[in-house]
C-alpha positions as semicolon CSV with decimal commas, in nm:
position;residue;x (nm);y (nm);z (nm)
1;M;11,189;11,230;3,861
2;R;11,151;11,122;3,500
3;R;11,073;11,355;3,211
4;V;11,150;11,664;3,420
5;K;11,419;11,922;3,352
6;V;11,504;12,191;3,606
7;F;11,709;12,481;3,468
8;S;11,883;12,742;3,675
9;G;11,925;13,104;3,586
10;S;12,236;13,290;3,691
11;S;12,068;13,477;3,977
12;H;12,049;13,211;4,253
13;P;12,221;12,878;4,166
14;L;12,252;12,774;4,533
15;L;11,875;12,763;4,572
16;V;11,836;12,561;4,251
17;N;12,093;12,308;4,371
18;A;11,900;12,266;4,698
19;I;11,573;12,218;4,508
20;C;11,723;11,957;4,274
21;E;11,880;11,772;4,567
22;R;11,538;11,731;4,727
23;L;11,394;11,616;4,395
24;G;11,670;11,358;4,352
25;T;11,802;11,509;4,031
26;S;12,057;11,765;3,915
27;P;12,016;12,098;3,731
28;A;11,987;12,055;3,354
29;E;12,285;12,171;3,153
30;C;12,273;12,503;2,975
31;D;12,522;12,775;2,880
32;L;12,459;13,135;2,974
33;W;12,690;13,411;2,861
34;K;12,702;13,767;2,731
35;F;12,855;13,911;2,419
36;S;13,093;14,204;2,438
37;N;12,805;14,449;2,397
38;G;12,609;14,296;2,688
39;E;12,368;14,089;2,479
40;I;12,252;13,771;2,657
41;S;12,289;13,436;2,486
42;V;12,149;13,098;2,599
43;N;12,226;12,749;2,472
44;I;12,032;12,445;2,602
45;N;12,271;12,147;2,615
46;T;12,014;11,872;2,673
47;S;11,700;11,751;2,503
48;V;11,376;11,901;2,631
49;R;11,143;11,743;2,376
50;N;10,817;11,640;2,543
51;Q;10,965;11,721;2,886
52;D;10,822;11,924;3,174
53;V;11,064;12,215;3,199
54;F;11,102;12,425;3,515
55;I;11,313;12,742;3,500
56;V;11,406;12,887;3,841
57;Q;11,515;13,249;3,834
58;S;11,524;13,481;4,131
59;G;11,563;13,855;4,139
60;S;11,910;14,001;4,167
61;A;12,100;14,325;4,182
62;K;12,098;14,322;3,799
63;I;11,727;14,261;3,767
64;N;11,697;14,362;3,401
65;D;11,957;14,102;3,301
66;S;11,779;13,837;3,509
67;V;11,445;13,906;3,341
68;M;11,589;13,905;2,989
69;E;11,784;13,588;3,064
70;M;11,466;13,414;3,171
71;L;11,278;13,527;2,860
72;V;11,554;13,392;2,635
73;M;11,561;13,059;2,825
74;I;11,183;13,021;2,788
75;S;11,205;13,093;2,418
76;A;11,489;12,842;2,377
77;C;11,293;12,567;2,554
78;K;10,984;12,645;2,350
79;G;11,189;12,610;2,034
80;G;11,316;12,276;2,166
81;S;10,956;12,136;2,174
82;A;10,919;12,124;2,553
83;K;10,587;11,977;2,667
84;S;10,533;12,251;2,926
85;I;10,738;12,538;3,059
86;T;10,694;12,655;3,417
87;G;10,873;12,970;3,529
88;G;10,950;13,012;3,893
89;S;11,068;13,328;4,058
90;V;11,132;13,381;4,425
91;V;11,186;13,745;4,488
92;A;10,995;14,028;4,628
93;R;10,724;14,154;4,406
94;G;10,700;13,892;4,157
95;M;10,803;13,574;3,985
96;S;10,853;13,150;4,004
97;L;11,056;13,240;3,931
98;T;11,102;13,247;4,296
99;D;11,001;13,601;4,314
100;W;10,855;13,863;4,094
101;P;11,117;14,131;4,041
102;S;11,052;14,396;4,301
103;C;11,115;14,685;4,066
104;Y;10,803;14,622;3,858
105;A;10,501;14,833;3,952
106;S;10,157;14,673;3,975
107;K;9,974;15,006;3,932
108;K;10,033;15,353;3,800
109;K;10,222;15,580;4,037
110;S;10,156;15,886;3,825
111;H;9,927;15,995;3,545
112;R;10,180;15,890;3,280
113;G;10,328;15,597;3,471
114;A;10,357;15,246;3,329
115;I;10,221;14,927;3,484
116;T;10,541;14,733;3,429
117;A;10,420;14,421;3,612
118;R;10,156;14,374;3,344
119;L;10,417;14,437;3,074
120;L;10,643;14,167;3,219
121;A;10,352;13,924;3,244
122;N;10,275;13,980;2,877
123;L;10,640;13,927;2,784
124;L;10,651;13,593;2,968
125;S;10,331;13,477;2,799
126;I;10,456;13,572;2,453
127;A;10,790;13,402;2,520
128;G;10,600;13,075;2,567
129;I;10,550;13,015;2,940
130;H;10,266;12,781;3,041
131;H;10,262;12,815;3,420
132;V;10,403;13,056;3,680
133;I;10,499;12,976;4,040
134;T;10,573;13,270;4,269
135;V;10,644;13,323;4,638
136;D;10,468;13,600;4,832
137;L;10,386;13,850;4,562
138;H;10,413;14,206;4,688
139;A;10,080;14,279;4,521
140;P;9,872;13,957;4,495
141;P;9,636;14,108;4,233
142;T;9,935;14,092;3,996
143;Q;9,829;13,731;3,929
144;G;9,546;13,871;3,721
145;F;9,793;14,014;3,470
146;F;9,875;13,665;3,346
147;G;9,674;13,472;3,094
148;K;9,835;13,155;3,234
149;P;9,785;12,976;3,569
150;V;9,972;13,131;3,863
151;D;10,051;12,960;4,195
152;N;10,149;13,220;4,454
153;L;10,307;13,024;4,738
154;H;10,334;13,164;5,092
155;A;10,625;13,153;5,334
156;E;10,391;13,211;5,630
157;P;10,370;12,843;5,738
158;I;10,751;12,818;5,742
159;I;10,786;13,144;5,935
160;A;10,518;13,041;6,184
161;R;10,691;12,708;6,248
162;W;11,025;12,885;6,304
163;I;10,863;13,125;6,551
164;K;10,717;12,839;6,753
165;A;11,050;12,657;6,764
166;N;11,291;12,946;6,823
167;V;11,118;13,245;6,985
168;V;11,111;13,219;7,363
169;G;10,772;13,327;7,500
170;W;10,613;13,343;7,156
171;K;10,268;13,277;7,299
172;D;10,274;13,622;7,460
173;A;10,429;13,793;7,158
174;V;10,269;14,068;6,950
175;V;10,273;14,073;6,569
176;V;10,333;14,428;6,442
177;S;10,282;14,586;6,101
178;K;10,527;14,866;6,026
179;N;10,280;15,046;5,800
180;S;9,911;15,040;5,718
181;G;9,971;14,861;5,388
182;G;10,087;14,540;5,559
183;T;9,800;14,489;5,802
184;K;9,642;14,204;5,605
185;R;9,967;14,007;5,608
186;V;10,018;14,072;5,979
187;T;9,666;13,977;6,083
188;S;9,695;13,653;5,884
189;L;10,002;13,545;6,081
190;A;9,851;13,668;6,408
191;D;9,540;13,458;6,348
192;A;9,749;13,153;6,262
193;L;9,950;13,184;6,585
194;K;9,652;13,311;6,789
195;L;9,844;13,625;6,892
196;N;9,756;13,991;6,936
197;F;9,868;14,235;6,670
198;A;9,962;14,603;6,665
199;L;10,020;14,873;6,406
200;V;10,287;15,139;6,358
201;T;10,201;15,424;6,122
202;T;10,393;15,736;6,024
203;D;10,243;16,065;5,910
204;R;10,455;16,319;5,731
205;L;10,433;16,673;5,865
206;R;10,382;16,934;5,594
207;M;10,604;17,192;5,762
208;N;10,888;17,117;5,521
209;N;10,700;17,307;5,250
210;M;10,639;17,603;5,476
211;Q;10,909;17,824;5,328
212;G;10,772;17,804;4,978
213;S;10,417;17,837;5,102
214;I;10,492;18,152;5,304
215;E;10,692;18,327;5,033
216;G;10,438;18,249;4,761
217;S;10,116;18,276;4,959
218;S;9,852;18,541;4,914
219;F;9,845;18,577;5,291
220;F;10,174;18,771;5,290
221;D;10,157;18,905;4,935
222;R;9,871;19,134;5,039
223;Y;10,049;19,289;5,340
224;G;10,048;19,664;5,326
225;E;9,879;19,709;4,988
226;P;9,750;20,067;4,970
227;G;9,429;19,976;4,788
228;L;9,318;19,720;5,044
229;S;9,069;19,859;5,292
230;A;9,055;19,732;5,647
231;R;8,679;19,715;5,613
232;T;8,697;19,470;5,324
233;S;8,623;19,109;5,414
234;Y;8,623;18,788;5,221
235;D;8,247;18,780;5,180
236;G;8,224;19,148;5,105
237;G;8,081;19,240;5,444
238;N;8,197;19,497;5,699
239;D;8,426;19,416;5,985
240;S;8,323;19,598;6,303
241;S;8,670;19,559;6,454
242;S;8,844;19,749;6,171
243;N;8,910;20,081;6,346
244;G;9,276;20,137;6,260
245;H;9,417;19,927;6,542
246;M;9,605;19,598;6,534
247;V;9,400;19,280;6,506
248;E;9,517;19,011;6,745
249;P;9,348;18,678;6,672
250;R;9,422;18,395;6,909
251;A;9,628;18,109;6,770
252;P;9,536;17,752;6,865
253;H;9,756;17,548;7,093
254;R;9,962;17,263;6,959
255;Q;9,867;16,960;7,159
256;S;10,136;16,726;7,279
257;P;10,057;16,357;7,335
258;R;10,151;16,399;7,699
259;I;9,925;16,701;7,767
260;P;9,635;16,610;8,003
261;P;9,296;16,565;7,840
262;Q;9,059;16,857;7,817
263;I;8,813;16,915;8,100
264;N;8,515;17,135;8,016
265;G;8,688;17,237;7,695
266;T;9,004;17,390;7,850
267;H;9,358;17,281;7,925
268;P;9,483;17,355;8,277
269;T;9,825;17,463;8,149
270;S;9,730;17,634;7,823
271;H;9,856;17,984;7,740
272;P;9,732;18,185;7,440
273;R;9,973;18,301;7,176
274;N;9,930;18,630;6,989
275;I;10,015;18,707;6,629
276;N;10,023;19,080;6,548
277;I;9,891;19,143;6,197
278;P;9,842;19,491;6,044
279;I;9,506;19,619;5,929
280;G;9,602;19,616;5,565
281;S;9,636;19,245;5,557
282;S;9,474;18,977;5,347
283;P;9,095;18,930;5,366
284;L;9,175;18,581;5,494
285;V;9,244;18,743;5,832
286;H;8,891;18,874;5,856
287;S;8,715;18,573;5,709
288;T;8,906;18,294;5,884
289;R;8,932;18,247;6,260
290;L;9,268;18,084;6,321
291;E;9,158;17,949;6,654
292;S;8,876;17,760;6,483
293;A;9,120;17,533;6,302
294;S;9,120;17,183;6,440
295;P;9,453;17,096;6,607
296;P;9,605;16,752;6,559
297;T;9,442;16,517;6,800
298;T;9,576;16,215;6,981
299;R;9,347;15,944;7,108
300;R;9,353;15,958;7,487
301;P;9,164;15,780;7,762
302;A;8,858;15,960;7,884
303;P;8,898;16,149;8,217
304;R;8,802;15,962;8,530
305;E;8,476;16,027;8,702
306;T;8,646;16,189;9,003
307;E;8,814;16,445;8,778
308;I;8,485;16,525;8,611
309;N;8,307;16,579;8,943
310;R;8,593;16,800;9,061
311;S;8,541;17,045;8,772
312;A;8,289;17,320;8,836
313;G;7,975;17,367;8,632
314;T;7,963;17,011;8,501
315;T;7,612;16,904;8,414
316;S;7,476;16,552;8,428
317;S;7,445;16,544;8,048
318;Q;7,817;16,619;8,013
319;E;7,902;16,340;8,257
320;E;7,696;16,093;8,059
321;H;7,863;16,209;7,738
322;I;8,214;16,162;7,876
323;D;8,139;15,829;8,042
324;E;8,009;15,703;7,710
325;Y;8,361;15,718;7,560
326;T;8,546;15,561;7,851
327;D;8,743;15,283;7,681
328;E;9,050;15,115;7,826
329;R;9,175;15,032;7,476
330;A;9,240;15,402;7,421
331;R;9,539;15,369;7,652
332;E;9,710;15,152;7,391
333;V;9,774;15,441;7,151
334;I;10,120;15,599;7,177
335;T;10,268;15,873;6,961
336;G;10,622;15,992;6,904
337;R;10,840;16,202;6,677
338;L;11,067;16,079;6,398
339;I;11,349;16,297;6,266
340;H;11,581;16,152;6,002
341;G;11,415;15,815;6,058
342;H;11,486;15,793;6,433
343;I;11,278;15,845;6,746
344;V;11,359;16,171;6,926
345;D;11,247;16,326;7,255
346;D;10,932;16,535;7,264
347;D;11,131;16,850;7,341
348;A;11,384;16,801;7,059
349;P;11,401;17,095;6,815
350;S;11,212;17,047;6,492
351;P;11,419;17,097;6,175
352;S;11,109;17,206;5,984
353;L;11,031;17,480;6,236
354;S;11,392;17,596;6,225
355;A;11,375;17,627;5,848
356;M;11,041;17,808;5,875
357;S;11,167;18,060;6,130
358;G;11,467;18,132;5,910
359;S;11,247;18,200;5,611
360;I;11,022;18,434;5,811
361;S;11,311;18,633;5,958
362;G;11,464;18,672;5,613
363;M;11,153;18,819;5,452
364;Q;11,209;19,167;5,304
365;P;10,969;19,462;5,339
366;R;10,729;19,508;5,051
367;D;10,613;19,832;4,891
368;G;10,839;20,029;5,123
369;L;10,652;19,923;5,435
370;T;10,784;19,739;5,733
371;S;10,774;19,362;5,737
372;P;10,499;19,191;5,937
373;M;10,566;19,162;6,308
374;I;10,523;18,809;6,430
375;E;10,607;18,784;6,798
376;E;10,564;18,409;6,830
377;T;10,457;18,199;6,536
378;D;10,237;17,905;6,617
379;P;10,309;17,603;6,394
380;L;9,943;17,515;6,344
381;A;9,851;17,871;6,250
382;M;10,125;17,881;5,989
383;S;10,018;17,542;5,862
384;S;9,660;17,673;5,824
385;V;9,786;17,970;5,627
386;S;9,995;17,741;5,408
387;T;9,696;17,517;5,341
388;M;9,470;17,806;5,248
389;S;9,725;17,976;5,026
390;R;9,859;17,675;4,838
391;R;9,713;17,328;4,855
392;T;9,970;17,052;4,842
393;T;9,918;16,695;4,726
394;D;10,203;16,536;4,922
395;H;10,094;16,215;5,085
396;I;10,234;15,872;5,145
397;D;10,070;15,582;4,970
398;P;10,057;15,290;5,217
399;G;10,157;15,056;4,938
400;N;10,440;15,275;4,809
401;V;10,740;15,190;5,022
402;S;10,983;15,410;4,827
403;D;10,804;15,735;4,917
404;E;10,814;15,648;5,286
405;E;11,181;15,554;5,277
406;E;11,279;15,872;5,093
407;G;11,103;16,073;5,360
408;F;11,308;15,906;5,633
409;K;11,631;16,004;5,457
410;D;11,545;16,375;5,455
411;P;11,705;16,536;5,766
412;E;11,472;16,837;5,740
413;L;11,153;16,632;5,739
414;E;10,974;16,533;6,057
415;H;10,725;16,250;6,094
416;T;10,473;16,168;6,362
417;V;10,474;15,799;6,446
418;T;10,179;15,626;6,611
419;L;10,182;15,289;6,784
420;V;9,840;15,126;6,818
421;G;9,849;14,827;7,051
422;N;10,011;14,713;7,375
423;V;10,365;14,577;7,340
424;Q;10,497;14,651;7,688
425;D;10,730;14,378;7,821
426;R;10,646;14,155;7,525
427;V;10,829;14,007;7,229
428;V;10,752;14,196;6,908
429;L;10,742;14,032;6,564
430;I;10,757;14,298;6,290
431;I;10,631;14,134;5,971
432;D;10,643;14,232;5,604
433;D;10,692;14,064;5,267
434;M;11,042;14,203;5,204
435;I;11,328;14,406;5,346
436;D;11,471;14,644;5,088
437;Q;11,543;14,979;5,253
438;C;11,575;14,973;5,630
439;G;11,431;15,311;5,730
440;S;11,078;15,196;5,813
441;W;11,209;14,883;5,990
442;I;11,441;15,080;6,218
443;A;11,171;15,339;6,285
444;A;10,919;15,070;6,382
445;A;11,173;14,889;6,602
446;E;11,269;15,210;6,786
447;T;10,903;15,297;6,831
448;V;10,804;14,969;6,995
449;V;11,116;14,968;7,216
450;K;11,156;15,334;7,315
451;R;10,786;15,425;7,322
452;G;10,616;15,091;7,377
453;D;10,877;14,933;7,612
454;A;10,895;14,609;7,412
455;K;11,127;14,339;7,545
456;K;11,272;14,200;7,219
457;V;11,223;14,273;6,848
458;Y;11,232;14,030;6,553
459;C;11,225;14,175;6,201
460;I;11,078;13,902;5,978
461;A;11,025;13,907;5,601
462;T;11,005;13,662;5,314
463;H;11,249;13,833;5,078
464;G;11,573;13,989;5,200
465;L;11,678;14,231;4,926
466;F;11,884;14,452;5,162
467;G;11,949;14,738;4,923
468;D;12,251;14,965;4,975
469;D;12,378;14,915;5,332
470;S;12,039;14,825;5,483
471;L;12,161;14,499;5,635
472;E;12,454;14,670;5,804
473;Q;12,232;14,947;5,944
474;M;11,984;14,697;6,086
475;E;12,272;14,500;6,234
476;A;12,395;14,817;6,409
477;C;12,048;14,910;6,542
478;E;12,032;14,835;6,916
479;C;11,653;14,799;6,908
480;I;11,662;14,505;6,664
481;D;11,757;14,167;6,810
482;H;11,708;13,932;6,514
483;I;11,656;13,964;6,137
484;V;11,476;13,667;5,979
485;V;11,439;13,618;5,602
486;T;11,414;13,324;5,362
487;N;11,666;13,224;5,096
488;T;11,447;13,335;4,804
489;Y;11,690;13,617;4,727
490;P;12,068;13,577;4,705
491;I;12,278;13,752;4,971
492;A;12,651;13,797;4,923
493;Q;12,865;13,570;5,138
494;H;13,076;13,852;5,282
495;R;12,761;14,023;5,409
496;L;12,640;13,704;5,571
497;Q;12,967;13,666;5,759
498;R;12,950;14,017;5,904
499;C;12,588;13,998;6,021
500;K;12,532;13,807;6,346
501;K;12,162;13,889;6,379
502;L;12,061;13,744;6,042
503;V;11,869;13,414;6,027
504;I;11,791;13,256;5,689
505;L;11,508;13,005;5,646
506;D;11,528;12,744;5,370
507;M;11,253;12,751;5,107
508;S;11,383;12,464;4,893
509;H;11,143;12,214;5,051
510;L;10,838;12,425;4,961
511;L;10,955;12,491;4,606
512;S;11,061;12,134;4,534
513;E;10,727;12,003;4,657
514;A;10,546;12,253;4,435
515;I;10,746;12,128;4,135
516;R;10,676;11,763;4,219
517;R;10,302;11,818;4,264
518;N;10,284;12,021;3,946
519;H;10,459;11,748;3,748
520;Y;10,230;11,472;3,874
521;G;9,914;11,683;3,852
522;E;9,850;11,681;4,227
523;S;9,680;11,953;4,427
524;I;9,905;12,211;4,595
525;S;9,647;12,314;4,857
526;A;9,846;12,137;5,127
527;L;10,136;12,380;5,070
528;F;9,925;12,668;5,203
529;Q;9,838;12,496;5,530
530;H;10,027;12,551;5,852
531;Y;10,229;12,271;6,004
532;S;10,075;12,086;6,297
533;D;10,252;12,105;6,633
């Protein structure tokens, strides 16, 4: 190609060589080095006057150096009177740059947080960039941060073609999202392949904050206070049961996913639990019925008509009400428990409950009185007390992968995982835009295999960052059969040699075609279309 210069940053020279080979040219000459203090210096060794310049820079382990290197290269080409400068980045959350550096946030994560994706977009524009080509932005709205044109290419057509050619029985496969934030990406691929899709979600239990909630809650601070009358209630009224005896409210029952559905409002195997609380307790005891708290529910199939008729006292209106919610799709919801990022049995001890019981047993008497007697503490009752005494704001943002991954690393934190969809005896394709930390990938793979009885699992993403030892952990996971990523992000050669499950798809054809069409002023709409069979 005439009047085109393709420059390579230091992050991914192998990809740039593949792109130039398809374009029938070679990377333009430039010198990149650092001074002794770490300052980056760039020298362009060829004329770029009135040339279309393309700078390809991927993300890397030293992302700050890669970004600064690209800014300096853009500025150098601008000073050399280049006709146009197109930056291409191919990494996870960002640039053409083949990817936009994954460490840059596209929204505030806290009240005083910075939107660093917008900052980087402004820096590129000021440096002199005219056009940006990216691959699978983590947050597509990031394109709006630029005042220049942005082409966000997709790896979905390449991934779909690989699935058709290499996955045995792909027509019966199920596309799975490992969190609620990736459902749009998953449904897009499922629609393209005409496949069913499923969803795996994880909910963090708040029992890990129980110790602090119990010790600092007004529920226990008020135990045994001399000035507190048993006849005092929250609304100032009188309590008829306050006659100097112990109050024994019933605690609700924690429902397990495998407990039979309720019939006429009762469980056939339920047993009440009692919590002995002295009279001089908090007014919350008199104003709040613990049994009225709603227990965690699991979607279950409605009881069959024969079971309803077998129960005594069932009216015709109740039968019509139950029959109304009979839905076979309800059978496709499965729940499980995650401890330290791995599926455990339903009867496995909970680390959060162990920590809670230790904190309760270690409580000291207050005001010279005996400590509260709790014969058997129900988890839901304690959670209700914790909620009333101190509201917490802990939650997992579906788009914030780091919060979810940090939760999986905590051995004292338990999650509830839910699988929505039928994957039994089917091939599962877990899809996302990148693989950085492996916790959510392993959790989703174990869920579909150990709870959903899936036959084979493929973990597929566009960008393989593989932070820390994520690649090695996924390689060691028995529930993962194949790991499929593209070559938008560089992976060390020694890691590639040790991983037998890893499959890398070539993106040089897509990127080289985007460069060619951009140079000749052709439409790139064809690059978003799926390949015909």
